[in-house]
PDB file of N, CA, C, O and CB in Angstrom:
ATOM      1  N   MET A   1     173.429 161.777 120.500  1.00  0.00           N
ATOM      2  CA  MET A   1     172.350 161.991 119.555  1.00  0.00           C
ATOM      3  C   MET A   1     172.035 163.465 119.359  1.00  0.00           C
ATOM      4  O   MET A   1     171.280 163.817 118.452  1.00  0.00           O
ATOM      5  CB  MET A   1     171.121 161.266 120.012  1.00  0.00           C
ATOM      6  N   ARG A   2     172.598 164.332 120.191  1.00  0.00           N
ATOM      7  CA  ARG A   2     172.305 165.763 120.065  1.00  0.00           C
ATOM      8  C   ARG A   2     172.781 166.328 118.736  1.00  0.00           C
ATOM      9  O   ARG A   2     172.187 167.269 118.208  1.00  0.00           O
ATOM     10  CB  ARG A   2     172.947 166.532 121.205  1.00  0.00           C
ATOM     11  N   PHE A   3     173.845 165.760 118.199  1.00  0.00           N
ATOM     12  CA  PHE A   3     174.464 166.338 117.008  1.00  0.00           C
ATOM     13  C   PHE A   3     174.211 165.498 115.754  1.00  0.00           C
ATOM     14  O   PHE A   3     174.941 165.629 114.771  1.00  0.00           O
ATOM     15  CB  PHE A   3     175.958 166.492 117.226  1.00  0.00           C
ATOM     16  N   ALA A   4     173.208 164.655 115.773  1.00  0.00           N
ATOM     17  CA  ALA A   4     172.960 163.742 114.654  1.00  0.00           C
ATOM     18  C   ALA A   4     172.624 164.480 113.361  1.00  0.00           C
ATOM     19  O   ALA A   4     173.023 164.030 112.287  1.00  0.00           O
ATOM     20  CB  ALA A   4     171.832 162.790 115.002  1.00  0.00           C
ATOM     21  N   GLY A   5     171.919 165.573 113.429  1.00  0.00           N
ATOM     22  CA  GLY A   5     171.509 166.284 112.220  1.00  0.00           C
ATOM     23  C   GLY A   5     172.552 167.215 111.643  1.00  0.00           C
ATOM     24  O   GLY A   5     172.363 167.746 110.549  1.00  0.00           O
ATOM     25  N   LEU A   6     173.651 167.427 112.352  1.00  0.00           N
ATOM     26  CA  LEU A   6     174.648 168.390 111.872  1.00  0.00           C
ATOM     27  C   LEU A   6     175.367 167.897 110.619  1.00  0.00           C
ATOM     28  O   LEU A   6     175.664 168.686 109.723  1.00  0.00           O
ATOM     29  CB  LEU A   6     175.668 168.677 112.966  1.00  0.00           C
ATOM     30  N   GLY A   7     175.647 166.596 110.553  1.00  0.00           N
ATOM     31  CA  GLY A   7     176.275 166.039 109.352  1.00  0.00           C
ATOM     32  C   GLY A   7     175.366 166.139 108.141  1.00  0.00           C
ATOM     33  O   GLY A   7     175.812 166.424 107.030  1.00  0.00           O
ATOM     34  N   THR A   8     174.098 165.902 108.371  1.00  0.00           N
ATOM     35  CA  THR A   8     173.122 166.026 107.292  1.00  0.00           C
ATOM     36  C   THR A   8     173.019 167.471 106.821  1.00  0.00           C
ATOM     37  O   THR A   8     172.917 167.734 105.622  1.00  0.00           O
ATOM     38  CB  THR A   8     171.749 165.518 107.747  1.00  0.00           C
ATOM     39  N   THR A   9     173.046 168.397 107.760  1.00  0.00           N
ATOM     40  CA  THR A   9     173.002 169.818 107.413  1.00  0.00           C
ATOM     41  C   THR A   9     174.182 170.195 106.527  1.00  0.00           C
ATOM     42  O   THR A   9     174.015 170.910 105.539  1.00  0.00           O
ATOM     43  CB  THR A   9     172.997 170.682 108.680  1.00  0.00           C
ATOM     44  N   LEU A  10     175.366 169.720 106.875  1.00  0.00           N
ATOM     45  CA  LEU A  10     176.563 170.018 106.096  1.00  0.00           C
ATOM     46  C   LEU A  10     176.464 169.403 104.702  1.00  0.00           C
ATOM     47  O   LEU A  10     176.762 170.066 103.708  1.00  0.00           O
ATOM     48  CB  LEU A  10     177.817 169.503 106.819  1.00  0.00           C
ATOM     49  N   ALA A  11     176.051 168.147 104.626  1.00  0.00           N
ATOM     50  CA  ALA A  11     175.960 167.467 103.332  1.00  0.00           C
ATOM     51  C   ALA A  11     174.924 168.123 102.418  1.00  0.00           C
ATOM     52  O   ALA A  11     175.165 168.291 101.222  1.00  0.00           O
ATOM     53  CB  ALA A  11     175.611 165.992 103.536  1.00  0.00           C
ATOM     54  N   VAL A  12     173.793 168.486 102.973  1.00  0.00           N
ATOM     55  CA  VAL A  12     172.733 169.099 102.162  1.00  0.00           C
ATOM     56  C   VAL A  12     173.159 170.472 101.655  1.00  0.00           C
ATOM     57  O   VAL A  12     172.869 170.825 100.512  1.00  0.00           O
ATOM     58  CB  VAL A  12     171.433 169.217 102.974  1.00  0.00           C
ATOM     59  N   SER A  13     173.836 171.245 102.485  1.00  0.00           N
ATOM     60  CA  SER A  13     174.258 172.577 102.039  1.00  0.00           C
ATOM     61  C   SER A  13     175.297 172.482 100.921  1.00  0.00           C
ATOM     62  O   SER A  13     175.265 173.279  99.983  1.00  0.00           O
ATOM     63  CB  SER A  13     174.828 173.380 103.221  1.00  0.00           C
ATOM     64  N   ILE A  14     176.211 171.523 101.006  1.00  0.00           N
ATOM     65  CA  ILE A  14     177.196 171.337  99.935  1.00  0.00           C
ATOM     66  C   ILE A  14     176.500 170.874  98.656  1.00  0.00           C
ATOM     67  O   ILE A  14     176.797 171.368  97.568  1.00  0.00           O
ATOM     68  CB  ILE A  14     178.281 170.313 100.359  1.00  0.00           C
ATOM     69  N   ALA A  15     175.574 169.924  98.794  1.00  0.00           N
ATOM     70  CA  ALA A  15     174.865 169.403  97.620  1.00  0.00           C
ATOM     71  C   ALA A  15     174.026 170.488  96.946  1.00  0.00           C
ATOM     72  O   ALA A  15     173.996 170.577  95.719  1.00  0.00           O
ATOM     73  CB  ALA A  15     173.969 168.223  98.020  1.00  0.00           C
ATOM     74  N   LEU A  16     173.353 171.303  97.737  1.00  0.00           N
ATOM     75  CA  LEU A  16     172.547 172.382  97.152  1.00  0.00           C
ATOM     76  C   LEU A  16     173.420 173.418  96.456  1.00  0.00           C
ATOM     77  O   LEU A  16     173.054 173.928  95.397  1.00  0.00           O
ATOM     78  CB  LEU A  16     171.701 173.060  98.232  1.00  0.00           C
ATOM     79  N   GLY A  17     174.575 173.732  97.047  1.00  0.00           N
ATOM     80  CA  GLY A  17     175.492 174.674  96.409  1.00  0.00           C
ATOM     81  C   GLY A  17     176.030 174.140  95.094  1.00  0.00           C
ATOM     82  O   GLY A  17     176.105 174.870  94.105  1.00  0.00           O
ATOM     83  N   ALA A  18     176.407 172.860  95.080  1.00  0.00           N
ATOM     84  CA  ALA A  18     176.913 172.250  93.853  1.00  0.00           C
ATOM     85  C   ALA A  18     175.817 172.158  92.791  1.00  0.00           C
ATOM     86  O   ALA A  18     176.076 172.381  91.608  1.00  0.00           O
ATOM     87  CB  ALA A  18     177.480 170.856  94.146  1.00  0.00           C
ATOM     88  N   PHE A  19     174.598 171.831  93.212  1.00  0.00           N
ATOM     89  CA  PHE A  19     173.474 171.746  92.274  1.00  0.00           C
ATOM     90  C   PHE A  19     173.181 173.109  91.647  1.00  0.00           C
ATOM     91  O   PHE A  19     172.984 173.215  90.436  1.00  0.00           O
ATOM     92  CB  PHE A  19     172.218 171.211  92.989  1.00  0.00           C
ATOM     93  N   GLY A  20     173.154 174.139  92.475  1.00  0.00           N
ATOM     94  CA  GLY A  20     172.924 175.484  91.954  1.00  0.00           C
ATOM     95  C   GLY A  20     174.037 175.929  91.022  1.00  0.00           C
ATOM     96  O   GLY A  20     173.782 176.569  90.002  1.00  0.00           O
ATOM     97  N   GLY A  21     175.270 175.592  91.372  1.00  0.00           N
ATOM     98  CA  GLY A  21     176.396 175.921  90.507  1.00  0.00           C
ATOM     99  C   GLY A  21     176.341 175.187  89.181  1.00  0.00           C
ATOM    100  O   GLY A  21     176.680 175.750  88.140  1.00  0.00           O
ATOM    101  N   LYS A  22     175.914 173.929  89.216  1.00  0.00           N
ATOM    102  CA  LYS A  22     175.779 173.148  87.980  1.00  0.00           C
ATOM    103  C   LYS A  22     174.719 173.754  87.072  1.00  0.00           C
ATOM    104  O   LYS A  22     174.913 173.865  85.861  1.00  0.00           O
ATOM    105  CB  LYS A  22     175.426 171.684  88.298  1.00  0.00           C
ATOM    106  N   LYS A  23     173.595 174.145  87.669  1.00  0.00           N
ATOM    107  CA  LYS A  23     172.541 174.776  86.874  1.00  0.00           C
ATOM    108  C   LYS A  23     173.029 176.091  86.269  1.00  0.00           C
ATOM    109  O   LYS A  23     172.703 176.409  85.125  1.00  0.00           O
ATOM    110  CB  LYS A  23     171.291 175.022  87.737  1.00  0.00           C
ATOM    111  N   LEU A  24     173.813 176.854  87.037  1.00  0.00           N
ATOM    112  CA  LEU A  24     174.356 178.110  86.525  1.00  0.00           C
ATOM    113  C   LEU A  24     175.368 177.851  85.415  1.00  0.00           C
ATOM    114  O   LEU A  24     175.394 178.586  84.428  1.00  0.00           O
ATOM    115  CB  LEU A  24     175.006 178.914  87.657  1.00  0.00           C
ATOM    116  N   ASP A  25     176.206 176.815  85.559  1.00  0.00           N
ATOM    117  CA  ASP A  25     177.135 176.445  84.491  1.00  0.00           C
ATOM    118  C   ASP A  25     176.381 176.069  83.220  1.00  0.00           C
ATOM    119  O   ASP A  25     176.767 176.471  82.122  1.00  0.00           O
ATOM    120  CB  ASP A  25     178.031 175.281  84.939  1.00  0.00           C
ATOM    121  N   ASP A  26     175.307 175.298  83.372  1.00  0.00           N
ATOM    122  CA  ASP A  26     174.510 174.912  82.204  1.00  0.00           C
ATOM    123  C   ASP A  26     173.876 176.134  81.545  1.00  0.00           C
ATOM    124  O   ASP A  26     173.850 176.239  80.319  1.00  0.00           O
ATOM    125  CB  ASP A  26     173.420 173.907  82.609  1.00  0.00           C
ATOM    126  N   TYR A  27     173.371 177.045  82.351  1.00  0.00           N
ATOM    127  CA  TYR A  27     172.720 178.252  81.830  1.00  0.00           C
ATOM    128  C   TYR A  27     173.717 179.144  81.087  1.00  0.00           C
ATOM    129  O   TYR A  27     173.409 179.687  80.026  1.00  0.00           O
ATOM    130  CB  TYR A  27     172.062 179.041  82.975  1.00  0.00           C
ATOM    131  N   LEU A  28     174.916 179.286  81.660  1.00  0.00           N
ATOM    132  CA  LEU A  28     175.929 180.147  81.052  1.00  0.00           C
ATOM    133  C   LEU A  28     176.687 179.462  79.926  1.00  0.00           C
ATOM    134  O   LEU A  28     177.332 180.134  79.121  1.00  0.00           O
ATOM    135  CB  LEU A  28     176.901 180.611  82.101  1.00  0.00           C
ATOM    136  N   GLY A  29     176.621 178.130  79.857  1.00  0.00           N
ATOM    137  CA  GLY A  29     177.319 177.388  78.818  1.00  0.00           C
ATOM    138  C   GLY A  29     178.824 177.363  78.995  1.00  0.00           C
ATOM    139  O   GLY A  29     179.561 177.375  78.009  1.00  0.00           O
ATOM    140  N   THR A  30     179.293 177.329  80.226  1.00  0.00           N
ATOM    141  CA  THR A  30     180.729 177.327  80.477  1.00  0.00           C
ATOM    142  C   THR A  30     181.330 175.958  80.172  1.00  0.00           C
ATOM    143  O   THR A  30     180.677 174.928  80.336  1.00  0.00           O
ATOM    144  CB  THR A  30     181.020 177.722  81.929  1.00  0.00           C
ATOM    145  N   ASP A  31     182.598 175.966  79.721  1.00  0.00           N
ATOM    146  CA  ASP A  31     183.291 174.716  79.417  1.00  0.00           C
ATOM    147  C   ASP A  31     183.792 174.026  80.679  1.00  0.00           C
ATOM    148  O   ASP A  31     183.783 172.799  80.772  1.00  0.00           O
ATOM    149  CB  ASP A  31     184.456 174.978  78.474  1.00  0.00           C
ATOM    150  N   LYS A  32     184.225 174.816  81.639  1.00  0.00           N
ATOM    151  CA  LYS A  32     184.751 174.266  82.890  1.00  0.00           C
ATOM    152  C   LYS A  32     183.710 174.472  83.990  1.00  0.00           C
ATOM    153  O   LYS A  32     182.986 175.467  83.983  1.00  0.00           O
ATOM    154  CB  LYS A  32     186.114 174.938  83.277  1.00  0.00           C
ATOM    155  N   PRO A  33     183.634 173.544  84.922  1.00  0.00           N
ATOM    156  CA  PRO A  33     182.611 173.651  85.985  1.00  0.00           C
ATOM    157  C   PRO A  33     183.009 174.621  87.099  1.00  0.00           C
ATOM    158  O   PRO A  33     183.074 174.242  88.268  1.00  0.00           O
ATOM    159  CB  PRO A  33     182.347 172.276  86.589  1.00  0.00           C
ATOM    160  N   LEU A  34     183.272 175.861  86.730  1.00  0.00           N
ATOM    161  CA  LEU A  34     183.713 176.841  87.721  1.00  0.00           C
ATOM    162  C   LEU A  34     182.598 177.204  88.698  1.00  0.00           C
ATOM    163  O   LEU A  34     182.838 177.325  89.900  1.00  0.00           O
ATOM    164  CB  LEU A  34     184.216 178.097  87.026  1.00  0.00           C
ATOM    165  N   CYS A  35     181.401 177.374  88.194  1.00  0.00           N
ATOM    166  CA  CYS A  35     180.275 177.723  89.075  1.00  0.00           C
ATOM    167  C   CYS A  35     179.912 176.556  89.984  1.00  0.00           C
ATOM    168  O   CYS A  35     179.493 176.761  91.123  1.00  0.00           O
ATOM    169  CB  CYS A  35     179.047 178.144  88.244  1.00  0.00           C
ATOM    170  N   THR A  36     180.072 175.332  89.484  1.00  0.00           N
ATOM    171  CA  THR A  36     179.808 174.159  90.313  1.00  0.00           C
ATOM    172  C   THR A  36     180.782 174.119  91.481  1.00  0.00           C
ATOM    173  O   THR A  36     180.382 173.889  92.622  1.00  0.00           O
ATOM    174  CB  THR A  36     179.910 172.865  89.480  1.00  0.00           C
ATOM    175  N   ALA A  37     182.063 174.343  91.195  1.00  0.00           N
ATOM    176  CA  ALA A  37     183.068 174.347  92.258  1.00  0.00           C
ATOM    177  C   ALA A  37     182.830 175.495  93.232  1.00  0.00           C
ATOM    178  O   ALA A  37     182.929 175.316  94.446  1.00  0.00           O
ATOM    179  CB  ALA A  37     184.475 174.446  91.664  1.00  0.00           C
ATOM    180  N   ALA A  38     182.517 176.667  92.700  1.00  0.00           N
ATOM    181  CA  ALA A  38     182.253 177.820  93.567  1.00  0.00           C
ATOM    182  C   ALA A  38     181.010 177.586  94.419  1.00  0.00           C
ATOM    183  O   ALA A  38     180.989 177.946  95.596  1.00  0.00           O
ATOM    184  CB  ALA A  38     182.085 179.098  92.728  1.00  0.00           C
ATOM    185  N   GLY A  39     179.988 176.993  93.840  1.00  0.00           N
ATOM    186  CA  GLY A  39     178.774 176.693  94.593  1.00  0.00           C
ATOM    187  C   GLY A  39     179.018 175.676  95.694  1.00  0.00           C
ATOM    188  O   GLY A  39     178.488 175.808  96.797  1.00  0.00           O
ATOM    189  N   ALA A  40     179.824 174.657  95.395  1.00  0.00           N
ATOM    190  CA  ALA A  40     180.148 173.658  96.412  1.00  0.00           C
ATOM    191  C   ALA A  40     180.951 174.280  97.549  1.00  0.00           C
ATOM    192  O   ALA A  40     180.720 173.967  98.717  1.00  0.00           O
ATOM    193  CB  ALA A  40     180.928 172.494  95.790  1.00  0.00           C
ATOM    194  N   LEU A  41     181.888 175.155  97.214  1.00  0.00           N
ATOM    195  CA  LEU A  41     182.671 175.827  98.257  1.00  0.00           C
ATOM    196  C   LEU A  41     181.805 176.777  99.075  1.00  0.00           C
ATOM    197  O   LEU A  41     181.963 176.875 100.292  1.00  0.00           O
ATOM    198  CB  LEU A  41     183.842 176.595  97.636  1.00  0.00           C
ATOM    199  N   LEU A  42     180.903 177.467  98.415  1.00  0.00           N
ATOM    200  CA  LEU A  42     179.972 178.335  99.138  1.00  0.00           C
ATOM    201  C   LEU A  42     179.076 177.502 100.057  1.00  0.00           C
ATOM    202  O   LEU A  42     178.822 177.885 101.199  1.00  0.00           O
ATOM    203  CB  LEU A  42     179.113 179.157  98.146  1.00  0.00           C
ATOM    204  N   GLY A  43     178.604 176.375  99.556  1.00  0.00           N
ATOM    205  CA  GLY A  43     177.803 175.474 100.380  1.00  0.00           C
ATOM    206  C   GLY A  43     178.585 174.930 101.559  1.00  0.00           C
ATOM    207  O   GLY A  43     178.039 174.770 102.651  1.00  0.00           O
ATOM    208  N   LEU A  44     179.867 174.643 101.342  1.00  0.00           N
ATOM    209  CA  LEU A  44     180.722 174.185 102.437  1.00  0.00           C
ATOM    210  C   LEU A  44     180.848 175.262 103.503  1.00  0.00           C
ATOM    211  O   LEU A  44     180.743 174.980 104.697  1.00  0.00           O
ATOM    212  CB  LEU A  44     182.112 173.793 101.913  1.00  0.00           C
ATOM    213  N   GLY A  45     181.071 176.486 103.072  1.00  0.00           N
ATOM    214  CA  GLY A  45     181.186 177.585 104.032  1.00  0.00           C
ATOM    215  C   GLY A  45     179.908 177.803 104.816  1.00  0.00           C
ATOM    216  O   GLY A  45     179.939 177.975 106.034  1.00  0.00           O
ATOM    217  N   ILE A  46     178.785 177.797 104.118  1.00  0.00           N
ATOM    218  CA  ILE A  46     177.501 177.981 104.795  1.00  0.00           C
ATOM    219  C   ILE A  46     177.215 176.805 105.718  1.00  0.00           C
ATOM    220  O   ILE A  46     176.722 176.987 106.831  1.00  0.00           O
ATOM    221  CB  ILE A  46     176.362 178.144 103.769  1.00  0.00           C
ATOM    222  N   GLY A  47     177.526 175.600 105.255  1.00  0.00           N
ATOM    223  CA  GLY A  47     177.310 174.417 106.088  1.00  0.00           C
ATOM    224  C   GLY A  47     178.167 174.420 107.336  1.00  0.00           C
ATOM    225  O   GLY A  47     177.693 174.075 108.419  1.00  0.00           O
ATOM    226  N   MET A  48     179.426 174.806 107.196  1.00  0.00           N
ATOM    227  CA  MET A  48     180.307 174.868 108.368  1.00  0.00           C
ATOM    228  C   MET A  48     179.830 175.933 109.346  1.00  0.00           C
ATOM    229  O   MET A  48     179.862 175.723 110.558  1.00  0.00           O
ATOM    230  CB  MET A  48     181.757 175.156 107.942  1.00  0.00           C
ATOM    231  N   TRP A  49     179.388 177.072 108.826  1.00  0.00           N
ATOM    232  CA  TRP A  49     178.851 178.116 109.695  1.00  0.00           C
ATOM    233  C   TRP A  49     177.634 177.604 110.453  1.00  0.00           C
ATOM    234  O   TRP A  49     177.484 177.851 111.650  1.00  0.00           O
ATOM    235  CB  TRP A  49     178.483 179.365 108.878  1.00  0.00           C
ATOM    236  N   SER A  50     176.772 176.894 109.748  1.00  0.00           N
ATOM    237  CA  SER A  50     175.566 176.357 110.375  1.00  0.00           C
ATOM    238  C   SER A  50     175.907 175.306 111.429  1.00  0.00           C
ATOM    239  O   SER A  50     175.319 175.297 112.510  1.00  0.00           O
ATOM    240  CB  SER A  50     174.642 175.756 109.318  1.00  0.00           C
ATOM    241  N   VAL A  51     176.847 174.429 111.120  1.00  0.00           N
ATOM    242  CA  VAL A  51     177.250 173.388 112.075  1.00  0.00           C
ATOM    243  C   VAL A  51     177.892 174.012 113.305  1.00  0.00           C
ATOM    244  O   VAL A  51     177.563 173.643 114.433  1.00  0.00           O
ATOM    245  CB  VAL A  51     178.226 172.390 111.417  1.00  0.00           C
ATOM    246  N   LEU A  52     178.796 174.945 113.097  1.00  0.00           N
ATOM    247  CA  LEU A  52     179.472 175.565 114.242  1.00  0.00           C
ATOM    248  C   LEU A  52     178.506 176.360 115.106  1.00  0.00           C
ATOM    249  O   LEU A  52     178.609 176.342 116.333  1.00  0.00           O
ATOM    250  CB  LEU A  52     180.597 176.472 113.763  1.00  0.00           C
ATOM    251  N   SER A  53     177.578 177.051 114.479  1.00  0.00           N
ATOM    252  CA  SER A  53     176.601 177.785 115.286  1.00  0.00           C
ATOM    253  C   SER A  53     175.656 176.818 115.997  1.00  0.00           C
ATOM    254  O   SER A  53     175.187 177.111 117.097  1.00  0.00           O
ATOM    255  CB  SER A  53     175.797 178.764 114.405  1.00  0.00           C
ATOM    256  N   GLY A  54     175.376 175.682 115.389  1.00  0.00           N
ATOM    257  CA  GLY A  54     174.550 174.672 116.041  1.00  0.00           C
ATOM    258  C   GLY A  54     175.241 174.034 117.226  1.00  0.00           C
ATOM    259  O   GLY A  54     174.601 173.734 118.234  1.00  0.00           O
ATOM    260  N   ILE A  55     176.545 173.825 117.113  1.00  0.00           N
ATOM    261  CA  ILE A  55     177.310 173.249 118.224  1.00  0.00           C
ATOM    262  C   ILE A  55     177.380 174.235 119.379  1.00  0.00           C
ATOM    263  O   ILE A  55     177.236 173.851 120.540  1.00  0.00           O
ATOM    264  CB  ILE A  55     178.732 172.858 117.768  1.00  0.00           C
ATOM    265  N   GLN A  56     177.600 175.501 119.063  1.00  0.00           N
ATOM    266  CA  GLN A  56     177.730 176.506 120.119  1.00  0.00           C
ATOM    267  C   GLN A  56     176.419 176.748 120.849  1.00  0.00           C
ATOM    268  O   GLN A  56     176.424 177.083 122.034  1.00  0.00           O
ATOM    269  CB  GLN A  56     178.235 177.809 119.538  1.00  0.00           C
ATOM    270  N   SER A  57     175.298 176.583 120.159  1.00  0.00           N
ATOM    271  CA  SER A  57     174.017 176.866 120.803  1.00  0.00           C
ATOM    272  C   SER A  57     173.498 175.688 121.623  1.00  0.00           C
ATOM    273  O   SER A  57     172.587 175.856 122.434  1.00  0.00           O
ATOM    274  CB  SER A  57     172.993 177.245 119.760  1.00  0.00           C
ATOM    275  N   LYS A  58     174.063 174.501 121.423  1.00  0.00           N
ATOM    276  CA  LYS A  58     173.574 173.320 122.149  1.00  0.00           C
ATOM    277  C   LYS A  58     174.369 173.070 123.361  1.00  0.00           C
ATOM    278  O   LYS A  58     174.098 172.117 124.092  1.00  0.00           O
ATOM    279  CB  LYS A  58     173.594 172.102 121.287  1.00  0.00           C
TER     280      LYS A  58
END
């Protein structure tokens, strides 16, 4: 149970990155969802960093 919140942390960071990227795509009027993909990848990176640092500190 020590690591129960780590999956949620990863999922939320990816979702927030994708959401922010989608909003940026809508604002810029891009045809391809490049900002959405970049935001999701950025969220993945931040989420993995958060999960790994959480594992190391516990």
